C-alpha positions as CSV (number, residue, x, y, z in Angstrom):
1,M,-16.7,-11.2,21.6
2,I,-16.8,-9.7,18.1
3,L,-17.9,-6.1,18.0
4,P,-21.1,-5.4,16.0
5,N,-20.5,-4.1,12.5
6,L,-20.7,-0.4,11.6
7,A,-23.6,0.0,9.2
8,G,-25.7,2.6,7.4
9,S,-29.2,3.0,8.8
10,P,-31.8,0.6,7.2
11,A,-33.9,3.6,6.0
12,D,-30.9,5.3,4.3
13,I,-29.9,2.0,2.6
14,D,-33.5,1.5,1.4
15,A,-33.5,5.1,0.1
16,I,-30.3,4.6,-1.9
17,H,-31.4,1.3,-3.3
18,E,-34.9,2.6,-4.4
19,T,-33.4,5.7,-6.0
20,A,-30.9,3.6,-7.9
21,L,-33.7,1.4,-9.2
22,K,-35.5,4.5,-10.5
23,I,-32.3,5.7,-12.2
24,L,-31.9,2.3,-13.9
25,A,-35.5,2.4,-15.1
26,T,-35.6,6.0,-16.3
27,K,-32.0,6.9,-17.2
28,G,-30.5,3.5,-17.9
29,V,-26.9,2.5,-18.4
30,R,-24.9,2.8,-21.6
31,M,-23.7,-0.6,-22.9
32,P,-22.4,-0.3,-26.4
33,Y,-21.4,-4.0,-26.7
34,Q,-24.0,-5.6,-29.0
35,P,-23.9,-9.1,-27.4
36,A,-24.6,-7.6,-23.9
37,Q,-27.5,-5.6,-25.4
38,E,-29.0,-8.7,-26.9
39,I,-28.8,-10.7,-23.7
40,L,-30.5,-7.9,-21.8
41,R,-33.2,-7.4,-24.5
42,S,-34.0,-11.1,-24.5
43,A,-34.4,-11.0,-20.8
44,G,-37.0,-8.2,-21.0
45,A,-34.9,-5.0,-20.7
46,R,-35.6,-2.1,-23.0
47,V,-32.6,-1.1,-25.2
48,E,-32.6,2.1,-27.1
49,D,-29.5,3.7,-28.8
50,R,-27.0,1.6,-26.8
51,I,-28.8,2.5,-23.5
52,V,-30.2,-0.3,-21.4
53,Y,-33.2,0.3,-19.1
54,Y,-33.7,-2.1,-16.2
55,E,-37.1,-2.5,-14.6
56,P,-37.2,-3.4,-10.8
57,E,-38.8,-6.8,-11.5
58,L,-35.9,-7.8,-13.8
59,I,-33.4,-6.7,-11.2
60,S,-35.1,-8.6,-8.4
61,R,-35.3,-11.7,-10.4
62,A,-31.6,-11.6,-11.4
63,L,-30.5,-10.9,-7.8
64,S,-32.3,-13.9,-6.4
65,S,-29.7,-16.2,-7.9
66,A,-26.6,-14.5,-6.7
67,P,-24.7,-16.5,-4.1
68,K,-23.9,-15.1,-0.7
69,T,-20.5,-16.8,-0.5
70,F,-18.1,-18.6,-2.8
71,V,-14.6,-20.3,-2.5
72,I,-11.7,-18.9,-4.5
73,R,-9.1,-21.6,-5.3
74,A,-5.4,-21.4,-4.8
75,R,-2.3,-23.3,-6.1
76,N,-2.0,-24.6,-2.5
77,P,-5.4,-25.8,-1.4
78,K,-4.7,-24.8,2.2
79,F,-5.0,-21.2,1.0
80,D,-8.5,-21.7,-0.7
81,F,-10.6,-18.8,0.7
82,E,-14.3,-18.4,1.3
83,I,-15.3,-14.9,0.2
84,G,-18.3,-13.7,2.0
85,G,-17.6,-15.9,5.0
86,A,-16.5,-15.0,8.5
87,E,-13.0,-13.8,7.6
88,T,-12.0,-10.8,5.4
89,C,-10.0,-11.5,2.3
90,F,-7.1,-9.0,2.1
91,S,-5.5,-8.8,-1.3
92,L,-2.5,-7.1,-2.8
93,P,-3.1,-3.7,-4.4
94,H,-4.0,-3.4,-8.1
95,G,-2.5,-1.0,-10.6
96,P,0.3,1.2,-9.2
97,I,2.8,2.5,-11.7
98,K,5.4,4.0,-9.3
99,I,7.5,2.6,-6.4
100,K,8.5,4.3,-3.2
101,K,11.1,2.7,-0.9
102,G,12.3,5.1,1.8
103,D,13.3,8.2,-0.2
104,E,13.6,6.4,-3.5
105,Y,10.9,7.1,-6.1
106,R,10.8,5.6,-9.6
107,P,8.7,3.7,-12.1
108,S,7.8,0.1,-11.1
109,K,9.6,-2.8,-12.7
110,S,9.2,-6.5,-13.0
111,E,11.5,-6.9,-10.0
112,D,9.0,-5.0,-7.9
113,V,6.1,-7.2,-9.1
114,V,8.2,-10.3,-7.9
115,N,9.1,-8.6,-4.6
116,F,5.5,-7.8,-3.7
117,L,4.3,-11.2,-4.7
118,K,6.9,-12.6,-2.3
119,L,5.7,-10.2,0.5
120,A,2.1,-11.4,0.0
121,E,3.2,-15.0,0.0
122,T,5.0,-14.5,3.4
123,S,2.3,-12.3,4.9
124,D,0.2,-13.3,7.8
125,V,-2.4,-10.6,6.9
126,L,-2.8,-10.8,3.1
127,T,-4.6,-13.8,1.7
128,M,-4.7,-13.1,-2.0
129,A,-2.2,-12.1,-4.7
130,D,-2.6,-9.8,-7.7
131,P,-0.5,-9.9,-10.9
132,W,-1.0,-6.1,-11.2
133,V,0.4,-5.2,-7.7
134,A,2.8,-3.0,-9.7
135,T,3.3,-2.5,-13.4
136,A,6.4,-4.1,-15.1
137,T,7.3,-1.0,-17.1
138,D,10.6,-2.7,-18.2
139,V,8.5,-5.3,-20.2
140,P,7.0,-4.5,-23.6
141,A,3.4,-3.3,-23.2
142,D,2.0,-6.1,-25.4
143,K,3.6,-8.7,-23.2
144,Q,2.9,-7.3,-19.8
145,T,-0.5,-8.9,-19.1
146,L,0.3,-12.5,-19.4
147,Y,3.9,-12.0,-18.2
148,Q,2.6,-10.6,-14.9
149,L,0.0,-13.4,-14.6
150,A,2.8,-15.9,-15.1
151,L,4.9,-14.2,-12.4
152,A,2.0,-14.5,-10.0
153,L,1.6,-18.2,-10.7
154,K,5.3,-18.8,-10.2
155,Y,5.8,-16.9,-6.9
156,S,2.4,-17.2,-5.2
157,T,0.5,-20.2,-3.9
158,K,-2.4,-18.1,-2.7
159,P,-5.5,-17.2,-4.7
160,I,-5.0,-14.8,-7.6
161,V,-6.9,-11.9,-9.1
162,G,-7.5,-12.7,-12.7
163,L,-7.1,-10.7,-15.9
164,T,-10.0,-8.8,-17.5
165,D,-8.5,-7.5,-20.7
166,G,-11.2,-8.1,-23.3
167,Y,-12.7,-11.5,-24.2
168,E,-9.8,-13.4,-25.6
169,H,-7.2,-12.5,-22.9
170,S,-9.8,-13.1,-20.2
171,K,-10.5,-16.6,-21.6
172,M,-6.8,-17.3,-22.0
173,S,-6.0,-16.3,-18.4
174,I,-8.9,-18.4,-17.0
175,N,-7.8,-21.5,-18.9
176,L,-4.2,-20.9,-17.9
177,L,-5.3,-20.8,-14.2
178,R,-7.4,-23.9,-14.6
179,D,-4.6,-25.9,-16.2
180,F,-1.9,-24.6,-13.8
181,Y,-4.0,-25.6,-10.7
182,D,-5.4,-28.7,-12.5
183,R,-8.8,-27.6,-11.3
184,H,-11.4,-28.1,-14.1
185,A,-14.6,-28.8,-12.2
186,E,-17.5,-26.4,-13.1
187,D,-17.5,-25.0,-9.5
188,D,-13.7,-24.5,-9.3
189,H,-13.4,-20.7,-9.1
190,V,-9.8,-20.1,-10.0
191,G,-9.6,-16.4,-10.8
192,L,-11.4,-13.2,-9.7
193,G,-12.2,-10.8,-12.5
194,L,-12.3,-7.1,-11.9
195,I,-15.1,-5.5,-13.9
196,S,-15.2,-1.7,-13.7
197,P,-18.0,0.6,-15.0
198,I,-17.1,4.0,-16.3
199,S,-18.9,6.7,-14.3
200,P,-21.4,8.0,-14.9
201,L,-23.6,5.0,-15.9
202,S,-21.4,3.4,-18.6
203,Y,-19.6,0.1,-19.4
204,D,-17.1,-0.1,-22.3
205,D,-16.7,-3.0,-24.7
206,R,-13.6,-4.4,-23.1
207,M,-15.2,-4.8,-19.7
208,L,-18.4,-6.3,-21.1
209,E,-16.3,-8.7,-23.2
210,A,-14.4,-9.8,-20.0
211,L,-17.7,-10.1,-18.1
212,I,-19.1,-12.5,-20.7
213,A,-15.9,-14.5,-20.7
214,Y,-15.9,-14.9,-16.9
215,V,-19.6,-15.8,-16.8
216,E,-19.1,-18.4,-19.5
217,E,-16.4,-20.0,-17.4
218,N,-18.4,-19.7,-14.2
219,Q,-15.7,-17.5,-12.6
220,P,-16.4,-14.9,-9.9
221,M,-16.4,-11.2,-10.7
222,L,-15.8,-8.1,-8.6
223,F,-17.9,-5.1,-9.8
224,A,-16.2,-1.9,-8.6
225,S,-17.6,1.5,-9.3
226,C,-15.2,4.5,-8.7
227,V,-17.4,7.5,-8.8
228,L,-15.5,10.8,-8.2
229,P,-17.9,13.0,-6.2
230,G,-18.3,16.3,-8.0
231,A,-16.6,15.2,-11.1
232,T,-18.0,11.9,-12.4
233,G,-20.9,11.8,-10.0
234,P,-22.9,14.0,-7.6
235,I,-20.7,15.8,-5.0
236,T,-22.9,14.6,-2.1
237,L,-21.9,11.2,-0.7
238,A,-25.5,10.0,-0.8
239,G,-25.7,10.9,-4.5
240,A,-22.4,9.3,-5.3
241,L,-23.4,6.1,-3.4
242,T,-26.6,6.0,-5.4
243,L,-24.9,6.4,-8.7
244,A,-22.3,3.7,-7.9
245,H,-25.1,1.4,-6.7
246,A,-26.9,1.7,-10.0
247,E,-23.7,1.1,-12.0
248,V,-22.8,-2.0,-10.0
249,L,-26.3,-3.4,-10.1
250,A,-26.4,-3.1,-13.9
251,G,-23.3,-5.3,-14.1
252,I,-24.4,-7.9,-11.5
253,V,-27.8,-8.2,-13.2
254,L,-26.2,-8.9,-16.6
255,A,-24.0,-11.6,-15.1
256,Q,-26.9,-13.3,-13.4
257,L,-29.0,-13.2,-16.5
258,I,-26.3,-15.0,-18.5
259,R,-25.6,-17.6,-15.8
260,P,-27.8,-17.6,-12.7
261,G,-25.6,-18.3,-9.7
262,V,-22.3,-17.1,-11.0
263,P,-20.4,-15.5,-8.0
264,V,-20.2,-11.8,-7.8
265,I,-18.9,-9.2,-5.4
266,Y,-20.5,-5.8,-4.9
267,G,-17.7,-3.2,-4.8
268,N,-17.3,0.5,-4.4
269,A,-13.8,2.1,-4.7
270,A,-14.9,5.7,-4.4
271,G,-13.4,8.2,-2.0
272,A,-13.8,11.9,-2.5
273,M,-12.6,14.7,-4.6
274,D,-10.3,17.6,-3.5
275,P,-12.1,20.6,-5.1
276,R,-9.0,22.7,-4.9
277,Y,-7.3,20.5,-7.5
278,V,-10.1,18.4,-8.9
279,T,-8.1,15.2,-8.0
280,P,-9.2,12.0,-6.4
281,A,-8.9,11.9,-2.6
282,I,-9.0,8.4,-1.4
283,G,-7.5,8.7,2.1
284,T,-10.6,10.5,3.5
285,P,-13.5,10.1,5.9
286,E,-15.7,9.8,2.9
287,A,-13.8,6.7,1.8
288,A,-14.3,5.3,5.2
289,L,-18.0,6.0,5.1
290,T,-18.2,4.5,1.6
291,A,-16.9,1.3,3.0
292,I,-19.5,1.3,5.7
293,Y,-22.3,1.9,3.3
294,A,-21.0,-0.5,0.6
295,K,-21.2,-3.3,3.2
296,S,-24.8,-2.5,4.0
297,L,-25.8,-2.2,0.4
298,A,-24.1,-5.5,-0.5
299,D,-25.9,-7.1,2.4
300,K,-29.2,-5.8,1.1
301,L,-28.4,-7.5,-2.2
302,G,-27.2,-10.7,-0.5
303,V,-23.7,-10.7,-2.0
304,P,-20.2,-10.3,-0.7
305,S,-18.8,-6.8,-0.4
306,R,-15.6,-5.0,-1.5
307,A,-14.4,-1.5,-0.4
308,G,-11.8,0.4,1.6
309,G,-8.2,-0.5,2.2
310,S,-5.0,1.1,3.5
311,L,-5.7,4.1,1.2
312,A,-3.6,7.3,1.2
313,D,-3.1,10.4,-1.0
314,A,0.2,11.2,0.8
315,K,3.3,11.2,-1.4
316,Q,5.5,9.6,1.1
317,N,5.3,7.3,4.2
318,D,4.7,10.0,6.8
319,A,2.1,11.1,9.4
320,Q,-0.4,12.0,6.6
321,S,-0.2,8.5,5.1
322,G,-0.6,6.8,8.5
323,I,-3.6,8.9,9.4
324,E,-5.3,8.5,6.1
325,A,-4.7,4.7,5.8
326,T,-5.8,4.0,9.3
327,T,-9.0,6.1,9.0
328,V,-10.1,4.1,6.0
329,M,-8.9,0.6,7.0
330,L,-10.3,0.8,10.6
331,A,-13.7,1.6,9.2
332,T,-13.3,-1.1,6.5
333,V,-12.5,-3.8,9.1
334,Q,-15.2,-2.6,11.6
335,A,-17.8,-2.6,8.8
336,G,-17.0,-6.2,8.0
337,I,-16.1,-5.8,4.4
338,N,-15.6,-9.2,2.8
339,F,-12.9,-8.4,0.3
340,V,-10.2,-5.6,0.5
341,M,-8.3,-5.0,-2.7
342,H,-5.7,-2.3,-1.8
343,S,-4.7,-3.8,1.5
344,A,-1.2,-2.5,2.0
345,G,1.3,0.0,0.6
346,I,-0.8,2.5,-1.3
347,L,0.3,6.1,-1.7
348,D,-0.6,9.0,-4.1
349,S,-4.2,8.0,-4.8
350,Y,-3.5,4.5,-6.1
351,N,-0.5,5.6,-8.2
352,V,2.3,4.5,-5.9
353,I,3.1,1.4,-3.9
354,S,5.5,1.8,-1.0
355,Y,7.7,-1.1,0.4
356,D,7.9,0.4,3.9
357,K,4.3,1.4,4.1
358,F,3.3,-2.1,3.0
359,L,4.8,-3.6,6.1
360,L,3.5,-0.8,8.4
361,D,0.0,-1.3,6.8
362,E,0.1,-4.9,7.7
363,E,0.8,-3.9,11.3
364,M,-2.0,-1.3,11.2
365,T,-4.4,-3.9,9.8
366,K,-3.6,-6.3,12.6
367,M,-4.4,-3.6,15.1
368,A,-7.7,-2.9,13.4
369,L,-8.5,-6.6,13.5
370,R,-7.7,-6.6,17.2
371,V,-10.2,-3.7,17.8
372,R,-12.7,-5.6,15.7
373,Q,-12.2,-8.7,18.0
374,G,-13.5,-6.8,21.0
375,V,-13.0,-7.9,24.6
376,P,-13.5,-11.6,25.3
377,V,-15.3,-11.9,28.6
378,D,-15.5,-15.2,30.4
379,E,-14.5,-16.7,33.7
380,D,-10.8,-17.0,32.8
381,T,-10.5,-13.5,31.3
382,L,-12.3,-11.8,34.2
383,A,-9.4,-13.0,36.4
384,Y,-11.5,-12.9,39.6
385,E,-9.3,-15.5,41.4
386,T,-6.1,-13.7,40.3
387,I,-7.4,-10.4,41.5
388,L,-8.1,-12.0,44.9
389,D,-4.6,-13.5,45.1
390,V,-2.7,-10.2,44.5
391,D,-2.3,-8.0,47.6
392,H,-3.3,-4.3,47.5
393,G,-0.6,-2.2,45.9
394,E,1.3,-5.3,44.5
395,Q,2.0,-6.3,40.9
396,Y,0.8,-8.9,38.4
397,L,4.0,-9.4,36.4
398,T,4.9,-12.8,38.0
399,E,1.3,-14.2,38.1
400,D,0.6,-17.4,36.2
401,H,-2.5,-15.7,34.7
402,T,-0.2,-13.0,33.2
403,F,2.0,-15.6,31.5
404,E,-1.0,-17.6,30.3
405,F,-2.7,-14.7,28.6
406,M,0.2,-12.4,27.7
407,R,0.5,-13.4,24.1
408,S,-3.3,-13.5,23.4
409,S,-4.4,-10.5,25.3
410,L,-1.9,-7.8,24.2
411,H,-0.9,-6.7,20.7
412,V,2.9,-6.3,20.4
413,S,4.1,-4.3,17.4
414,K,7.0,-5.4,15.3
415,Y,8.0,-1.9,14.2
416,F,6.6,0.7,16.5
417,Q,8.7,2.2,19.3
418,K,7.3,1.5,22.8
419,S,10.4,1.8,25.0
420,G,11.2,4.8,27.2
421,Y,12.7,7.9,25.6
422,A,16.2,7.3,27.0
423,S,16.3,3.7,25.7
424,W,15.0,4.8,22.3
425,E,17.7,7.5,22.1
426,Q,20.4,5.1,23.2
427,D,19.3,2.6,20.5
428,G,19.8,5.1,17.7
429,K,16.5,6.9,17.6
430,Q,15.1,4.4,15.2
431,T,11.7,5.1,13.5
432,A,8.9,2.8,12.5
433,Q,9.8,3.4,8.9
434,G,13.4,2.6,9.5
435,N,12.4,-0.6,11.3
436,A,10.1,-1.6,8.4
437,L,12.9,-1.0,5.8
438,E,15.3,-3.1,7.8
439,A,12.7,-5.9,8.2
440,L,11.9,-5.7,4.5
441,E,15.2,-7.1,3.4
442,Q,15.0,-9.9,6.0
443,R,11.5,-10.8,4.8
444,L,12.4,-10.9,1.1
445,A,15.5,-13.0,1.9
446,A,13.4,-15.5,3.9
447,Y,11.0,-16.1,1.0
448,Q,11.2,-19.7,-0.2
449,E,9.8,-20.4,-3.6
450,T,7.5,-23.4,-3.9
451,P,8.8,-25.6,-6.7
452,L,6.7,-25.9,-9.9
453,T,5.8,-29.3,-11.3
454,E,7.2,-30.0,-14.8
455,A,3.8,-29.4,-16.3
456,Q,3.3,-26.1,-14.4
457,G,6.7,-24.8,-15.5
458,A,5.9,-25.7,-19.1
459,L,2.6,-23.8,-19.0
460,I,4.0,-20.5,-17.9
461,A,7.4,-20.6,-19.6
462,P,6.2,-19.1,-22.9
463,Y,5.0,-16.0,-21.0
464,L,8.1,-15.3,-19.0
465,T,10.2,-14.4,-22.0
466,Y,10.0,-11.1,-23.8
């Protein structure tokens, strides 16, 4: 039995949506990119001084073409993934610039990009890779974008988050993915483009250029608002959700007006703000609630959802990081979010990715999924005959029923300590973090690279030198 999803109340979801519609009609969204203005004007939107005003009828018409699900392709077809379907797509994080490994703290490098791509490839939790899982600071800035995409193609056979760096780079990355996968059909979705509005109520030229490039190639896009309550949006969660809803709607509508039916994901990456420091706070109950409401708002629009993750503001892999990440991820999984971007390893409000937290977050996500699974109840699991067979005061350890269901009924952790205190002390007082660091080296050593074809190698070779 799958437990029912957490959800915002229908009345609350309707109120947020209707208020966002009023905002789009009366306040509008700033879109300075002239081609985007012309597309919206020709569709019936009012455009004045770079501000686009959307009427509810235009929004409703555009949303009617947005698909509920789509398949993202992979180098290895067995990893093709239906986003919006029954399973959640867990992706590598996007954008960290620092590395944490045990007590080590430093800028991220190309070696770290490779390592996390290997971890994603060998993960039984993560189903999607991201070229920007870390920033290759040892590579010249003008080479980083395509260099990291080439690394992702070399080391991953799972689906990949695409690049959204203006029109030309976006087009180039899509064509590289198409050629590398040898998938050129119109409905072959090979890269997921991340389109981010600038709160409040703005899109910049670079994002709008990327949006048009992805729509022209019929590639899916993830629209992700990141309102900072009290700073770039209202401090109340209802107000922040409403503002984010308006921002994401504006982008989705533009995409559907250009190409009806192009796949989109409704995303909300907001958390909270710590008013003591005016800094983002992503490992919070508000981030968990945002995931719950984002799923309900996406369902109202009839499109897949993105929110949440193993989010933490902690600076190291400690109790704070575990509490924060679990608070957000458990709600994310229970809400039924379709796509999770920052699935493992995040520290310091998106700035840091941690090797040991990455492995522990995988374990935590498995536990969250186990909770989501609920309790299967049928004739076998009720164990009526076994209960009758075991005498009062006796044990079940040697029963056939125990052996039959031991692996499927009980979650056994790879890294957490479950033995008695004396055994734990005798074994060296190992910690979960220590176990994860030890397993990390074994996991990286076990990675086996999938050979490239001659054509694939030639395609990415120009981008791997700098």
